C-alpha positions in Angstrom: 31.3 3.2 -16.4 28.1 0.8 -16.2 25.6 1.9 -13.5 22.2 0.8 -12.3 20.1 4.2 -11.8 21.9 7.4 -12.3 20.5 10.0 -10.1 22.5 13.4 -10.0 21.9 16.3 -7.6 21.5 20.1 -9.0 24.9 20.7 -7.2 26.8 18.0 -9.1 28.8 18.2 -12.2 28.9 15.8 -14.8 32.4 15.7 -16.7 32.5 15.1 -20.2 35.9 14.3 -22.3 35.0 14.4 -25.7 37.4 12.4 -27.9 37.5 10.1 -31.0 36.8 6.6 -30.2 36.5 3.7 -32.4 35.6 4.2 -36.1 35.4 8.1 -35.2 32.6 7.8 -32.7 32.6 9.5 -29.3 33.0 7.1 -26.2 30.5 6.1 -24.2 30.5 7.7 -20.8 28.1 6.3 -18.7 25.8 2.9 -19.5 22.8 2.4 -17.4 21.5 -1.2 -16.9 17.9 -2.2 -18.5 15.7 -1.3 -15.8 17.5 2.0 -14.7 16.1 5.2 -14.4 18.3 8.5 -15.3 17.6 11.8 -13.6 19.8 14.5 -14.3 18.1 17.0 -11.9 19.4 20.0 -13.5 23.1 19.1 -12.7 25.8 21.1 -14.5 27.4 19.6 -17.6 31.3 20.1 -17.9 32.8 19.7 -21.5 36.7 19.3 -21.9 38.3 17.7 -25.2 40.8 18.2 -27.6 39.7 20.7 -30.3 38.5 20.4 -33.1 36.5 17.4 -33.9 35.0 16.9 -37.0 31.5 17.9 -37.9 28.7 14.8 -36.9 31.1 13.6 -34.5 28.6 11.8 -31.9 29.2 11.0 -28.3 26.8 9.1 -26.0 27.4 10.1 -22.8 24.5 8.6 -20.9 23.5 5.3 -22.8 20.1 4.2 -21.4 19.7 0.7 -21.5 16.1 1.3 -20.2 12.9 2.2 -21.9 12.0 5.0 -19.4 13.0 8.7 -20.7 15.3 10.6 -19.2 14.0 13.0 -16.4 15.1 16.6 -16.5 17.8 18.1 -18.4 21.4 19.1 -17.4 21.2 22.9 -16.4 20.7 25.7 -18.6 20.8 22.8 -21.5 17.1 22.1 -22.7 16.9 19.4 -25.7 18.7 20.7 -28.9 20.5 23.3 -27.4 23.5 24.4 -29.1 26.5 25.6 -27.2 29.9 26.4 -27.5 32.7 23.6 -26.2 36.6 23.0 -26.4 35.7 20.8 -29.7 33.5 23.1 -31.2 29.7 24.0 -31.3 27.6 21.1 -29.9 24.1 20.2 -29.9 22.6 18.2 -26.8 19.7 15.8 -27.2 18.4 13.5 -24.2 15.8 11.8 -26.8 18.6 10.5 -29.4 20.7 7.1 -29.9 17.4 4.5 -29.3 15.6 7.2 -28.6 16.4 7.8 -24.6 20.1 8.1 -24.6 22.2 11.2 -24.0 24.0 12.7 -26.6 26.3 15.6 -27.9 26.9 16.0 -31.6 29.6 18.3 -32.7 27.5 20.5 -35.6 30.4 23.1 -36.3 
């Protein structure tokens, strides 16, 4: 899905399906335009997928085409948090990819 601005609410849930895409990388869930702002506003992150995925599988869940940083984080998931998911232990980052993308990376 390609969007302009992405502004979630604290009551929102952003659902991510983790699967292997082309060449072993995860599929992009949302791509934002070059002048977009991304504000997660502590929305919940729901993870689904098919276990297990190989370690270092990375999914760009928000491909921020702009230059601004992502505002806020998902609820309870600050930068670098490790959490259990259906595909394994996953790390979340809001400063990965080209520096301002939101990624999930399988670490174990």
